[in-house]
Backbone as ProteinMPNN parsed JSONL, in Angstrom:
{"seq_chain_A": "MKNKYGFTIVELLIVIVVIGILAAITIVAFNGVQTRAQNTQKFNEIKGWQKIFETYKADTGKYPDMADGTYCLGRGFPVGGNGDRRCRDFAGIGGTSVLESDNVTLMNALETVAKIPTPSNIPVGGTVGPYAQYSVSQINLMIWLKGSTGECPSGMIQSWADAPSSRLACVIVLSRS", "coords_chain_A": {"N_chain_A": [[75.957, 61.635, 72.902], [75.036, 59.343, 70.183], [77.161, 58.783, 67.185], [75.707, 58.941, 64.116], [76.238, 56.713, 61.376], [76.094, 56.889, 57.431], [74.49, 57.457, 54.799], [72.76, 60.39, 53.14], [69.312, 61.258, 52.059], [69.946, 63.159, 49.823], [72.175, 62.386, 49.123], [72.326, 60.526, 48.076], [70.333, 60.882, 46.095], [71.976, 61.972, 44.373], [74.012, 60.42, 43.804], [72.827, 58.542, 42.364], [71.542, 59.98, 40.044], [74.332, 60.919, 38.693], [75.228, 57.814, 37.909], [73.004, 57.737, 36.272], [73.353, 59.362, 34.513], [76.351, 58.867, 33.292], [75.621, 56.46, 32.33], [73.738, 56.909, 30.51], [75.661, 57.989, 28.432], [77.316, 55.684, 27.65], [75.691, 54.239, 26.508], [75.183, 56.005, 24.285], [77.399, 56.298, 23.627], [78.366, 53.742, 23.039], [76.28, 52.889, 20.794], [77.172, 54.026, 18.685], [80.136, 53.142, 17.947], [78.94, 49.987, 17.323], [77.44, 51.264, 15.216], [79.644, 51.93, 13.621], [81.284, 49.719, 13.174], [79.213, 47.919, 12.148], [79.305, 49.48, 9.41], [81.925, 49.869, 8.799], [82.263, 46.54, 8.392], [80.54, 46.068, 6.126], [81.506, 47.949, 4.389], [84.111, 46.534, 3.975], [83.075, 44.491, 2.837], [82.112, 45.345, 0.312], [84.237, 45.963, -0.947], [85.682, 43.408, -0.94], [83.899, 42.582, -3.121], [84.631, 44.066, -5.294], [87.219, 43.319, -6.02], [86.884, 40.841, -6.557], [85.521, 41.253, -8.789], [87.567, 42.618, -9.964], [89.575, 40.589, -10.389], [87.991, 39.001, -12.216], [87.722, 40.348, -14.464], [90.343, 40.801, -15.42], [91.465, 38.119, -15.584], [89.671, 37.454, -17.737], [89.532, 39.407, -19.329], [87.359, 41.114, -19.735], [84.52, 42.45, -17.641], [82.001, 41.135, -15.594], [79.442, 39.598, -18.038], [76.35, 41.504, -18.451], [72.874, 42.197, -18.517], [71.585, 45.157, -18.789], [70.725, 46.276, -15.81], [69.882, 45.507, -12.096], [71.256, 43.32, -9.894], [71.72, 41.168, -6.97], [74.655, 40.651, -5.079], [75.884, 37.735, -3.969], [74.672, 34.856, -2.163], [71.897, 33.74, 0.015], [70.488, 36.132, 0.737], [68.02, 37.505, 3.186], [64.778, 36.089, 3.608], [61.92, 37.363, 1.945], [58.716, 39.125, 1.116], [56.582, 37.422, -0.261], [58.12, 34.978, 0.039], [60.74, 35.386, -1.184], [64.275, 35.435, -2.011], [66.098, 38.2, -0.987], [68.068, 41.375, -2.124], [67.399, 44.028, -1.785], [64.636, 46.301, -0.401], [63.44, 44.049, 0.814], [60.977, 43.596, 2.077], [59.55, 43.255, 0.258], [57.465, 45.547, -0.697], [58.303, 48.293, -1.485], [58.388, 48.342, -4.642], [60.939, 48.463, -5.799], [62.254, 46.244, -5.236], [65.288, 43.754, -4.798], [65.68, 40.636, -6.396], [67.021, 37.845, -5.323], [66.954, 35.505, -6.861], [67.511, 36.753, -9.528], [69.869, 36.771, -9.915], [71.91, 34.736, -11.077], [73.098, 33.742, -13.33], [75.087, 35.881, -13.004], [76.479, 35.307, -10.333], [77.525, 32.744, -11.227], [79.174, 33.272, -13.427], [81.305, 34.822, -11.586], [82.091, 33.164, -9.844], [83.752, 31.325, -11.558], [86.231, 32.683, -10.697], [86.608, 33.078, -8.019], [85.736, 32.235, -4.534], [82.22, 32.821, -3.538], [81.274, 35.205, -1.19], [79.825, 34.827, 1.285], [76.789, 37.256, 2.18], [76.576, 39.866, 4.419], [74.31, 40.979, 6.057], [73.07, 42.451, 7.143], [70.637, 44.509, 7.825], [69.869, 48.222, 6.577], [67.369, 50.02, 6.798], [65.404, 48.675, 5.045], [67.109, 47.159, 3.033], [69.842, 44.76, 2.652], [71.661, 44.538, 0.603], [75.17, 43.547, -0.504], [74.612, 45.095, -3.757], [74.561, 44.988, -7.643], [74.635, 47.613, -10.044], [73.818, 47.129, -13.32], [74.622, 48.829, -16.164], [74.893, 50.513, -19.593], [77.421, 51.694, -19.61], [79.0, 51.51, -17.363], [79.523, 49.658, -14.236], [78.256, 49.519, -11.032], [78.576, 49.474, -7.837], [77.034, 48.608, -5.166], [76.312, 49.517, -1.486], [74.587, 50.236, 1.171], [74.768, 52.348, 3.895], [74.714, 53.297, 7.528], [74.474, 56.809, 8.215], [75.168, 60.023, 7.355], [75.039, 62.572, 4.565], [77.961, 63.005, 2.995], [79.202, 61.076, 4.664], [80.227, 58.333, 2.877], [82.899, 56.08, 2.675], [86.174, 56.265, 1.604], [87.214, 56.049, -1.419], [84.988, 55.944, -2.389], [81.439, 56.445, -3.929], [78.969, 58.758, -3.316], [75.807, 58.052, -4.043], [73.067, 58.062, -3.302], [71.369, 59.898, -0.317], [69.694, 59.938, 2.831], [68.753, 61.62, 4.555], [66.285, 62.288, 7.063], [66.15, 59.369, 8.021], [68.755, 58.644, 8.057], [70.424, 57.223, 6.411], [72.523, 56.525, 3.928], [73.575, 55.69, 0.164], [76.388, 54.239, -1.18], [78.748, 53.859, -3.391], [81.304, 52.29, -5.742], [82.696, 52.905, -8.292], [82.862, 50.888, -11.537], [84.5, 51.23, -14.885], [83.059, 49.878, -17.689], [84.032, 50.142, -20.28]], "CA_chain_A": [[74.773, 60.946, 71.713], [76.095, 58.238, 69.481], [77.481, 59.091, 65.787], [74.85, 58.116, 63.33], [76.909, 57.049, 60.213], [74.825, 56.821, 56.472], [73.9, 58.756, 53.6], [71.007, 61.517, 53.259], [68.579, 61.297, 50.737], [69.88, 64.087, 49.027], [73.375, 62.246, 48.481], [72.192, 58.986, 47.595], [69.961, 60.976, 44.68], [72.681, 62.494, 43.669], [75.03, 59.383, 43.159], [71.884, 57.799, 41.28], [71.529, 60.806, 38.804], [75.328, 60.571, 38.263], [75.386, 56.84, 37.11], [72.308, 57.571, 35.487], [74.178, 60.183, 33.591], [77.208, 57.767, 32.61], [74.918, 55.144, 31.772], [73.28, 57.164, 28.753], [76.65, 58.239, 27.974], [77.94, 54.483, 27.259], [74.992, 53.428, 25.716], [75.496, 56.468, 23.293], [79.054, 55.557, 22.921], [78.396, 52.23, 22.217], [75.383, 52.677, 19.633], [78.344, 54.661, 17.74], [80.996, 51.819, 17.9], [78.139, 49.421, 16.785], [77.153, 51.253, 13.59], [81.073, 51.835, 12.484], [81.238, 48.714, 12.919], [78.905, 47.627, 10.764], [79.573, 50.418, 8.217], [82.995, 48.832, 8.251], [82.166, 45.446, 7.789], [79.817, 46.494, 4.786], [82.812, 48.271, 3.406], [85.229, 45.402, 3.431], [82.417, 43.164, 2.305], [82.15, 45.739, -1.43], [85.731, 46.043, -1.354], [85.912, 42.303, -1.593], [83.156, 42.242, -4.277], [85.062, 44.797, -6.286], [88.408, 42.216, -5.859], [85.99, 39.635, -7.367], [85.292, 41.832, -10.028], [88.591, 42.928, -10.935], [90.14, 39.049, -10.626], [87.63, 38.283, -13.105], [88.399, 41.172, -15.932], [92.058, 40.237, -15.514], [91.316, 36.743, -16.636], [89.071, 37.582, -18.907], [89.396, 40.969, -20.272], [86.065, 42.377, -19.075], [84.106, 42.743, -16.479], [80.888, 39.66, -16.359], [78.039, 40.693, -18.786], [74.955, 41.309, -17.979], [71.868, 43.106, -19.173], [71.491, 46.581, -17.471], [69.691, 46.18, -14.183], [70.374, 45.251, -10.392], [71.693, 41.854, -9.25], [72.456, 41.158, -5.71], [75.707, 40.148, -4.691], [75.892, 37.096, -3.471], [73.756, 34.282, -1.556], [71.856, 33.482, 0.985], [69.698, 36.899, 1.546], [66.78, 36.807, 4.146], [63.307, 36.096, 2.76], [60.988, 38.891, 1.997], [57.671, 39.367, 0.726], [56.135, 36.172, -1.206], [58.758, 34.105, 0.488], [61.43, 35.378, -2.369], [64.966, 36.169, -1.535], [65.774, 39.749, -1.343], [69.457, 41.895, -0.913], [67.091, 45.706, -1.567], [63.548, 46.177, -0.452], [63.344, 42.476, 0.995], [59.785, 42.948, 2.671], [58.702, 43.638, -1.271], [56.709, 46.615, -0.755], [58.531, 49.585, -2.554], [58.838, 48.08, -6.291], [62.381, 48.307, -5.805], [63.001, 44.905, -4.629], [65.609, 43.116, -6.1], [65.82, 39.517, -6.304], [68.504, 36.759, -5.423], [67.405, 34.603, -8.134], [68.014, 37.134, -10.672], [72.013, 36.861, -9.934], [72.054, 33.036, -10.72], [74.462, 34.119, -14.064], [76.083, 36.834, -12.671], [77.593, 34.624, -9.72], [78.221, 31.355, -11.602], [80.446, 33.647, -13.789], [82.102, 35.297, -11.165], [82.35, 31.92, -9.055], [84.744, 30.878, -11.933], [87.356, 33.045, -10.052], [86.851, 33.425, -6.448], [84.661, 31.538, -3.551], [81.391, 34.079, -3.474], [80.624, 35.07, -0.289], [78.339, 35.274, 1.954], [76.762, 38.747, 2.573], [76.701, 40.138, 5.855], [72.9, 40.644, 5.73], [73.057, 43.766, 8.157], [69.583, 45.982, 7.233], [69.493, 49.648, 6.631], [66.044, 50.652, 6.016], [64.589, 47.569, 4.299], [67.785, 46.809, 2.465], [70.629, 44.187, 3.05], [72.527, 44.612, -0.262], [75.201, 44.274, -1.231], [74.539, 44.766, -5.087], [75.415, 45.833, -8.44], [73.738, 48.072, -10.981], [74.605, 47.553, -14.438], [74.185, 50.265, -16.746], [75.811, 50.76, -20.649], [78.804, 52.396, -19.47], [79.592, 50.762, -15.938], [78.975, 49.073, -13.073], [77.668, 50.22, -9.574], [78.546, 47.572, -6.554], [76.547, 49.299, -4.196], [75.761, 49.189, -0.028], [73.807, 51.28, 2.07], [75.856, 52.71, 5.104], [73.873, 54.057, 8.061], [75.492, 57.861, 8.055], [74.233, 61.241, 6.52], [76.033, 63.209, 3.691], [79.228, 62.887, 3.313], [80.055, 60.218, 5.232], [81.024, 57.853, 2.739], [84.356, 55.814, 3.239], [87.091, 56.627, 1.186], [87.254, 55.362, -2.765], [83.348, 55.529, -2.649], [81.037, 57.957, -4.14], [77.875, 58.742, -2.505], [74.714, 57.971, -4.73], [71.659, 59.024, -2.16], [70.946, 59.944, 1.168], [68.068, 60.29, 3.241], [68.92, 62.221, 6.194], [65.599, 61.643, 7.889], [66.575, 58.056, 8.06], [70.359, 58.345, 8.41], [71.434, 56.161, 5.702], [73.202, 56.674, 2.693], [74.482, 54.848, -0.492], [77.412, 54.473, -1.568], [78.793, 53.106, -4.933], [82.313, 51.736, -6.033], [82.449, 52.3, -10.335], [83.497, 50.229, -12.505], [83.91, 51.787, -16.115], [82.898, 49.056, -18.782], [84.615, 50.501, -21.547]], "C_chain_A": [[75.988, 60.186, 71.145], [76.38, 59.179, 68.053], [76.653, 58.202, 64.634], [75.535, 57.844, 61.858], [75.807, 56.474, 59.071], [74.888, 58.124, 55.507], [72.568, 59.048, 53.803], [70.622, 61.033, 51.882], [69.003, 61.718, 49.54], [71.506, 63.532, 48.61], [73.312, 61.186, 47.769], [71.472, 59.613, 46.516], [71.002, 61.333, 43.926], [73.865, 61.707, 42.779], [73.877, 58.54, 42.05], [71.972, 58.575, 40.076], [72.864, 60.758, 38.088], [75.646, 59.17, 37.768], [74.081, 56.908, 36.229], [72.761, 58.155, 33.835], [75.606, 59.287, 32.782], [76.453, 56.46, 31.871], [74.308, 55.519, 30.565], [74.334, 57.853, 28.013], [77.461, 56.878, 27.214], [77.116, 54.141, 26.57], [75.064, 54.153, 24.317], [76.715, 56.256, 23.01], [79.4, 54.281, 21.986], [77.829, 52.156, 21.065], [76.227, 53.417, 18.704], [78.914, 53.722, 17.194], [80.328, 50.918, 17.007], [77.773, 50.116, 15.342], [78.663, 51.543, 13.276], [81.635, 50.75, 12.241], [81.027, 48.195, 12.403], [79.05, 48.176, 9.596], [80.951, 49.889, 7.461], [83.381, 47.78, 7.658], [81.549, 45.619, 6.63], [81.103, 46.801, 3.661], [83.454, 47.214, 3.063], [83.943, 44.328, 2.706], [82.299, 43.693, 0.55], [83.009, 45.937, -1.405], [86.111, 44.546, -1.81], [85.143, 41.799, -3.019], [83.594, 42.583, -5.276], [86.809, 43.756, -6.543], [88.1, 41.559, -6.843], [86.34, 40.154, -9.092], [86.365, 42.215, -11.263], [89.17, 41.608, -11.331], [89.056, 38.573, -12.322], [87.703, 39.282, -14.657], [89.573, 40.842, -16.242], [92.42, 38.993, -15.996], [90.746, 36.717, -17.436], [88.8, 38.798, -20.286], [88.44, 41.458, -19.933], [85.011, 41.782, -17.803], [82.58, 41.4, -16.805], [79.735, 40.627, -17.06], [77.004, 40.531, -18.885], [74.31, 42.188, -18.48], [71.439, 44.199, -18.053], [69.965, 45.913, -16.718], [70.582, 46.066, -13.273], [70.078, 43.98, -10.191], [72.303, 42.452, -7.711], [73.744, 40.35, -6.03], [75.869, 38.81, -3.654], [74.83, 36.078, -3.331], [73.324, 34.068, -0.344], [71.089, 34.676, 2.05], [68.74, 36.646, 2.56], [65.744, 36.975, 3.079], [62.686, 36.731, 3.21], [59.793, 38.274, 1.486], [57.354, 38.234, -0.24], [57.196, 35.225, -1.015], [60.027, 34.395, -0.592], [62.739, 35.8, -1.254], [65.469, 37.139, -1.742], [67.058, 40.711, -0.91], [68.186, 43.518, -1.222], [65.536, 45.418, -1.311], [62.901, 44.62, -0.244], [61.875, 42.159, 1.791], [58.663, 43.149, 0.844], [57.644, 44.636, -1.437], [56.901, 47.892, -1.435], [58.522, 49.098, -3.912], [59.999, 48.376, -6.69], [63.229, 46.999, -5.592], [64.052, 44.134, -5.646], [65.994, 41.558, -5.588], [67.007, 38.792, -6.029], [68.384, 35.792, -6.621], [67.378, 35.171, -9.214], [69.616, 37.027, -10.789], [72.038, 35.278, -10.597], [73.827, 33.129, -12.024], [75.273, 34.674, -13.732], [77.032, 35.745, -11.453], [77.936, 33.355, -10.193], [79.344, 31.935, -12.447], [81.251, 33.837, -12.911], [82.401, 33.7, -10.115], [83.552, 31.125, -9.68], [86.041, 31.461, -11.329], [87.571, 33.308, -8.941], [85.053, 32.145, -5.925], [83.673, 32.709, -3.591], [80.833, 34.102, -2.262], [79.997, 35.464, 0.404], [77.772, 36.697, 2.332], [76.676, 38.727, 4.254], [75.192, 40.314, 6.224], [72.659, 41.607, 7.111], [71.982, 45.089, 7.162], [70.065, 47.2, 7.211], [68.658, 49.74, 6.041], [65.532, 49.882, 4.99], [65.759, 47.414, 3.447], [69.095, 46.379, 3.273], [71.763, 44.722, 2.357], [73.874, 43.535, 0.65], [74.503, 43.892, -2.547], [75.095, 45.369, -6.307], [74.417, 46.159, -9.626], [74.531, 48.338, -11.836], [73.953, 48.766, -15.471], [75.172, 50.069, -18.191], [77.139, 50.999, -20.452], [79.919, 51.849, -17.832], [78.822, 50.012, -15.465], [78.789, 49.808, -11.738], [77.929, 49.15, -8.738], [78.147, 49.013, -5.422], [76.366, 48.792, -2.403], [75.423, 50.741, 0.374], [74.045, 50.787, 3.464], [74.521, 53.51, 6.037], [75.137, 55.041, 8.615], [74.501, 59.224, 7.631], [75.529, 61.96, 5.47], [77.183, 63.38, 3.674], [80.253, 61.997, 3.727], [80.49, 58.778, 4.584], [82.614, 57.292, 2.528], [84.903, 56.076, 1.54], [87.273, 55.516, 0.061], [85.892, 54.91, -3.335], [82.821, 56.524, -2.973], [79.381, 57.627, -3.704], [76.553, 58.965, -3.536], [73.305, 58.691, -4.42], [71.965, 58.897, -1.032], [70.066, 60.231, 1.46], [68.708, 60.779, 4.716], [67.634, 61.982, 7.499], [65.593, 60.012, 8.608], [67.958, 57.63, 8.363], [70.51, 57.034, 7.384], [71.8, 56.938, 4.454], [73.388, 55.44, 1.862], [75.249, 54.817, -1.089], [77.825, 53.502, -2.552], [80.782, 53.205, -4.859], [82.16, 51.868, -7.787], [83.218, 51.809, -10.685], [83.198, 50.756, -13.876], [84.078, 50.277, -17.001], [83.458, 49.163, -19.921], [86.041, 50.144, -21.276]], "O_chain_A": [[77.199, 60.228, 71.361], [75.785, 60.249, 67.929], [76.914, 57.036, 64.337], [75.402, 58.784, 61.075], [74.847, 55.79, 59.424], [75.234, 59.303, 55.585], [71.626, 58.446, 54.317], [71.29, 60.592, 50.947], [68.763, 61.177, 48.461], [72.101, 64.228, 47.788], [74.136, 60.893, 46.903], [71.805, 58.998, 45.503], [70.976, 61.005, 42.74], [74.422, 62.005, 41.722], [74.27, 58.007, 41.013], [72.419, 58.031, 39.066], [72.776, 60.568, 36.875], [76.587, 59.269, 36.981], [74.057, 56.044, 35.352], [72.634, 57.737, 32.684], [75.601, 59.227, 31.553], [76.879, 55.72, 30.984], [74.256, 54.735, 29.618], [74.0, 58.346, 26.935], [78.18, 57.105, 26.241], [77.601, 53.519, 25.624], [75.041, 53.483, 23.285], [76.972, 55.98, 21.838], [80.081, 53.947, 21.016], [78.411, 51.554, 20.163], [75.717, 53.333, 17.586], [78.518, 53.285, 16.113], [80.837, 50.826, 15.89], [77.852, 49.396, 14.346], [78.787, 51.156, 12.114], [82.406, 50.602, 11.293], [81.882, 47.573, 11.772], [78.942, 47.435, 8.619], [81.159, 49.607, 6.281], [84.271, 47.653, 6.817], [82.289, 45.143, 5.77], [81.494, 46.234, 2.641], [83.439, 46.861, 1.884], [84.305, 43.368, 2.026], [82.357, 42.876, -0.369], [83.051, 46.584, -2.451], [86.74, 44.369, -2.853], [85.562, 40.944, -3.799], [83.351, 41.941, -6.298], [87.27, 43.835, -7.682], [88.74, 41.531, -7.894], [86.989, 39.726, -10.047], [86.332, 42.215, -12.493], [89.3, 41.401, -12.538], [89.498, 37.934, -13.276], [87.727, 38.77, -15.776], [89.847, 40.578, -17.413], [93.421, 38.749, -16.668], [91.093, 35.878, -18.267], [88.274, 38.942, -21.39], [88.625, 42.659, -19.73], [85.008, 40.663, -17.289], [82.265, 40.934, -17.9], [79.315, 41.761, -16.828], [76.523, 39.506, -19.369], [74.936, 43.121, -18.981], [71.093, 44.079, -16.878], [68.869, 45.415, -16.973], [71.771, 46.367, -13.377], [68.949, 43.493, -10.261], [72.925, 43.457, -7.369], [73.885, 39.581, -6.981], [75.978, 39.074, -2.456], [73.952, 36.148, -4.191], [74.162, 34.146, 0.554], [70.961, 34.622, 3.273], [68.601, 35.459, 2.854], [65.752, 37.674, 2.065], [62.557, 36.956, 4.414], [59.729, 37.049, 1.383], [58.13, 38.231, -1.195], [57.309, 34.477, -1.985], [60.432, 33.291, -0.957], [62.572, 36.274, -0.13], [65.479, 37.341, -2.956], [67.261, 40.931, 0.284], [68.5, 44.256, -0.288], [65.051, 44.439, -1.878], [62.054, 44.121, -0.985], [61.52, 41.025, 2.113], [57.458, 43.141, 0.593], [56.906, 44.499, -2.413], [55.967, 48.541, -1.906], [58.842, 50.12, -4.519], [60.206, 48.569, -7.888], [64.434, 46.79, -5.729], [63.865, 43.917, -6.843], [66.54, 41.357, -4.503], [68.048, 39.184, -6.556], [69.34, 35.346, -7.256], [67.229, 34.417, -10.176], [70.317, 37.233, -11.78], [72.661, 34.742, -9.681], [74.996, 32.81, -11.806], [76.404, 34.258, -13.984], [78.194, 35.449, -11.732], [78.757, 32.768, -9.489], [80.434, 31.365, -12.386], [82.243, 33.124, -13.059], [83.606, 33.675, -9.863], [84.294, 30.431, -8.984], [87.022, 30.724, -11.435], [88.663, 33.786, -8.633], [84.067, 31.651, -6.471], [84.264, 33.784, -3.691], [79.977, 33.26, -1.992], [79.481, 36.57, 0.249], [78.621, 37.345, 2.944], [76.71, 37.782, 5.042], [74.898, 39.373, 6.962], [71.961, 41.185, 8.032], [72.252, 45.985, 6.362], [70.946, 47.314, 8.063], [68.721, 49.629, 4.817], [65.193, 50.479, 3.968], [65.176, 47.689, 2.399], [69.55, 47.05, 4.199], [72.703, 45.253, 2.948], [73.802, 42.998, 1.755], [73.927, 42.814, -2.691], [76.005, 46.19, -6.196], [73.614, 45.361, -10.111], [75.487, 49.114, -11.808], [72.897, 49.385, -15.338], [76.235, 49.48, -17.993], [77.978, 50.465, -21.178], [81.112, 51.896, -17.532], [77.732, 49.643, -15.903], [79.406, 50.866, -11.618], [77.515, 48.01, -8.947], [78.795, 50.001, -5.077], [76.3, 47.58, -2.196], [75.813, 51.86, 0.043], [73.822, 49.728, 4.051], [73.597, 54.132, 5.513], [76.197, 54.694, 9.136], [73.27, 59.247, 7.65], [76.734, 61.822, 5.678], [77.569, 64.11, 4.587], [81.457, 61.94, 3.48], [81.029, 57.972, 5.342], [83.483, 58.11, 2.225], [84.187, 56.069, 0.538], [87.445, 54.333, 0.352], [85.598, 54.075, -4.191], [83.292, 57.601, -2.606], [78.783, 56.553, -3.767], [76.301, 60.137, -3.813], [72.679, 59.547, -5.044], [72.697, 58.009, -0.595], [69.316, 60.818, 0.681], [69.012, 60.116, 5.708], [67.921, 61.594, 8.631], [65.005, 59.72, 9.65], [68.284, 56.532, 8.815], [70.717, 55.906, 7.832], [71.232, 57.986, 4.148], [73.404, 54.325, 2.383], [75.032, 55.571, -2.037], [77.306, 52.385, -2.573], [81.417, 53.968, -4.132], [81.575, 51.01, -8.448], [84.377, 52.049, -10.346], [82.027, 50.838, -14.247], [85.133, 49.644, -16.95], [83.388, 48.189, -20.67], [86.895, 50.31, -22.148]]}, "name": "protein", "num_of_chains": 1, "seq": "MKNKYGFTIVELLIVIVVIGILAAITIVAFNGVQTRAQNTQKFNEIKGWQKIFETYKADTGKYPDMADGTYCLGRGFPVGGNGDRRCRDFAGIGGTSVLESDNVTLMNALETVAKIPTPSNIPVGGTVGPYAQYSVSQINLMIWLKGSTGECPSGMIQSWADAPSSRLACVIVLSRS"}
């Protein structure tokens, strides 16, 4: 009687299941790494904008003077509804659209002290950001990140969180006084 070499069907099924489990773990781990990398890129981007605003203030004694409202930070945002470039709600559906064309005065002012960076354009729930929200007393430099409540990077304040879509708005507050 000759010995037969090979695998039984049970052994093959076990190997396939183990490979499937390892592949699933690797995919989940990779998605987490990709999200962290994108969030880090967006955080570094908003810190760069903070530096530009601080440089402008150091040179002129105040932050760029703009009317209360929301302004895109940068140039080259995606083309959204009606063919307009937008940094928030780029589809133009929700009524919270922020148009790149509204930021010309702000970008021209900041360009006197630094080169204007190109935005990363990483979308998070219809928003690519970054943008600045001007009010009487402060300027909020805002980004949207993938994450949950309490996950804003150090030095930032959580402005808003949407648990079902795993996104949150984080801000750096600049006092205008």
